[in-house]
C-alpha positions in Angstrom: 33.2 -40.0 12.6 32.2 -42.6 9.9 32.3 -41.7 6.3 28.4 -41.8 6.1 28.2 -39.6 9.1 30.6 -37.2 7.6 28.6 -37.0 4.3 25.4 -36.4 6.3 27.2 -33.6 8.3 28.4 -31.9 5.2 25.0 -32.2 3.5 23.3 -30.5 6.5 26.1 -27.9 6.7 25.7 -27.1 3.0 21.9 -26.8 3.5 22.4 -24.4 6.3 24.8 -22.3 4.2 22.4 -22.3 1.3 19.5 -21.2 3.6 21.6 -18.4 5.0 22.6 -17.2 1.5 18.9 -17.4 0.5 17.9 -15.2 3.4 20.7 -12.8 2.7 19.5 -12.6 -1.0 16.0 -11.9 0.1 17.2 -9.2 2.5 19.3 -7.6 -0.2 16.5 -7.8 -2.6 14.2 -5.9 -0.3 16.9 -3.4 0.6 17.4 -2.7 -3.1 13.7 -2.2 -3.7 13.5 0.2 -0.7 16.5 2.1 -2.1 14.8 2.4 -5.5 11.6 3.7 -3.8 13.5 6.2 -1.7 15.7 7.5 -4.6 12.8 7.6 -7.1 10.4 9.5 -4.8 13.1 11.9 -3.7 13.9 12.7 -7.3 10.3 13.3 -8.1 10.1 15.9 -5.3 13.2 17.6 -6.7 12.8 17.3 -10.4 9.2 16.2 -11.0 7.9 12.8 -12.4 8.4 13.5 -16.1 12.0 14.8 -15.6 13.0 11.8 -13.6 14.3 8.8 -15.6 15.4 5.3 -14.6 18.9 6.4 -15.5 18.6 9.2 -12.9 17.5 6.7 -10.4 20.4 4.3 -11.1 23.0 7.1 -10.9 21.6 8.6 -7.7 21.2 5.2 -6.0 24.6 4.0 -7.3 23.0 0.8 -8.8 22.9 -0.6 -12.3 20.0 0.2 -14.6 19.6 -3.6 -14.9 18.9 -3.8 -11.2 15.9 -1.4 -11.6 14.4 -3.3 -14.5 15.0 -6.6 -12.7 12.6 -5.7 -10.0 10.5 -3.2 -12.0 10.3 -4.4 -15.6 8.2 -1.5 -16.8 10.4 1.1 -15.2 8.9 4.1 -13.5 5.3 3.0 -13.9 6.1 -0.3 -12.2 7.7 1.5 -9.3 4.6 3.6 -8.7 2.3 0.6 -9.1 4.2 -1.7 -6.8 4.6 1.0 -4.1 0.8 1.5 -4.1 -0.1 -2.2 -4.1 2.3 -3.0 -1.3 0.9 -0.1 0.8 -2.7 -1.3 0.3 -1.8 -5.0 0.9 -0.3 -3.9 4.3 -3.4 -2.0 5.3 -6.0 -4.5 3.9 -4.8 -7.7 5.6 -6.7 -10.6 4.0 -6.8 -12.5 7.3 -8.6 -9.6 8.9 -11.0 -9.4 6.0 -11.8 -13.1 6.2 -12.6 -12.7 9.9 -15.0 -9.8 9.5 -18.4 -10.2 11.1 -21.1 -8.0 12.7 -19.2 -7.8 15.9 -15.9 -6.6 14.7 -16.6 -4.5 11.6 -16.1 -1.3 13.5 -12.7 -2.5 14.8 -11.7 -3.4 11.2 -12.6 0.1 10.0 -10.8 1.7 12.9 -7.7 -0.4 12.2 -7.8 0.5 8.5 -8.0 4.2 9.3 -5.1 4.0 11.8 -2.9 2.0 9.4 -3.7 4.6 6.7 -2.8 7.4 9.0 0.5 5.7 10.0 1.4 5.2 6.4 0.9 8.9 5.6 2.9 9.9 8.7 5.8 7.5 8.2 6.0 8.0 4.4 5.1 11.6 4.1 7.7 12.3 1.4 6.9 9.2 -0.5 3.1 10.0 -0.5 3.7 13.6 -1.6 5.8 12.3 -4.5 3.2 9.6 -5.4 0.4 12.2 -5.4 2.5 14.5 -7.6 3.3 11.7 -10.0 -0.3 10.5 -10.6 -1.5 14.1 -10.9 1.0 14.9 -13.6 0.4 11.9 -15.8 -3.0 10.9 -17.1 -2.1 7.3 -17.8 -0.8 6.9 -14.3 -3.9 8.4 -12.9 -6.1 6.1 -14.9 -4.1 3.1 -13.9 -4.4 4.2 -10.3 -8.2 4.5 -10.6 -8.4 1.0 -12.2 -6.3 -0.5 -9.4 -8.4 1.2 -6.7 -11.5 -0.3 -8.4 -10.1 -3.8 -8.3 -8.9 -3.6 -4.7 -12.3 -2.3 -3.5 -14.2 -4.7 -5.7 -12.4 -7.6 -3.9 -13.2 -5.9 -0.5 -16.9 -5.5 -1.4 -17.2 -9.2 -2.5 -15.6 -10.3 0.8 -17.8 -8.1 2.9 -21.0 -9.1 1.1 -20.1 -12.8 1.7 -19.1 -12.4 5.3 -21.5 -9.7 6.6 -25.3 -9.8 6.1 -25.5 -6.0 6.5 -23.3 -5.5 3.4 -24.9 -8.5 1.6 -28.1 -6.7 1.0 -26.5 -3.9 -1.1 -25.4 -4.1 -4.7 -21.7 -4.8 -5.2 -21.3 -1.8 -7.5 -22.7 0.6 -5.0 -20.4 -0.7 -2.2 -17.4 -0.2 -4.5 -18.3 3.4 -5.2 -18.8 4.0 -1.5 -15.5 2.5 -0.5 -13.6 4.4 -3.2 -15.3 7.6 -2.1 -14.4 7.1 1.5 -10.8 6.1 0.7 -10.3 9.3 -1.3 -12.0 11.3 1.5 -9.7 9.9 4.1 -6.6 10.4 2.0 -7.5 14.0 1.4 -8.1 14.8 5.0 -4.9 12.9 6.2 -2.8 14.6 3.5 -4.0 18.1 4.6 -3.5 17.3 8.3 0.0 15.9 7.9 1.4 17.9 5.0 -0.4 21.3 5.1 -2.0 22.2 8.4 -3.0 20.2 11.5 -6.7 19.9 11.9 -6.7 18.6 15.4 -4.3 19.2 18.4 -3.7 15.4 18.7 -3.5 12.5 16.3 -5.9 10.5 18.5 -8.6 13.1 18.0 -8.1 13.0 14.3 -8.4 9.2 14.1 -11.5 9.3 16.3 -13.0 12.0 14.0 -12.2 10.0 10.9 -13.8 6.9 12.4 -17.0 8.8 12.9 -16.8 10.3 9.4 -16.5 6.9 7.9 -19.5 5.6 9.9 -21.6 8.6 9.0 -20.5 8.6 5.3 -21.3 4.9 4.8 -24.7 5.3 6.4 -25.5 8.4 4.4 -24.2 7.1 1.0 -26.0 3.7 1.4 -29.3 5.3 2.4 -29.1 7.9 -0.4 -29.1 5.1 -2.9 -32.5 3.8 -1.9 
């Protein structure tokens, strides 16, 4: 092997090692974030939001306090905010939103309901802790309401641009309707999963909620005019 070939080989090898390390770093980062979520929400369920500190999280998760603030600079408030934003980003896929038209709007709503249901089912404890936290802290609750408004404002703008049926209604009214429906769905799903089953199968529940959404949107839109 010539000297130039050797240099090229070593450069490529170094690049591969760097990429592997970078992937490992990203994986470790997400693992740490997930560990912080899990530890934080478990502590909320045991101790309550106000009695849970970042020091408690660090000690329980066996990580440094600096690791928590590295990923969540504002501490507990950031953990709550990031968890909610990540959950909503997963359910409101922007590619799906950009592709909404008259033919697939019902499929989009059904998918959103199903994803919301799966989130509640898979993260039952997390969602119970999240609900407990925002109910116990006025500032958190207000921040949650403001974030909901921003999320559904963006959704309303996209739908009004992409769908003529939504375009005829004022943006403000659509935002109010979307927030109402989101809260309605969350209330029903929480009761079904955490308190008492409302239907004997999950499929029936999702089908029922799909019809509730369709009826509610029609009723709320018509009641404005």
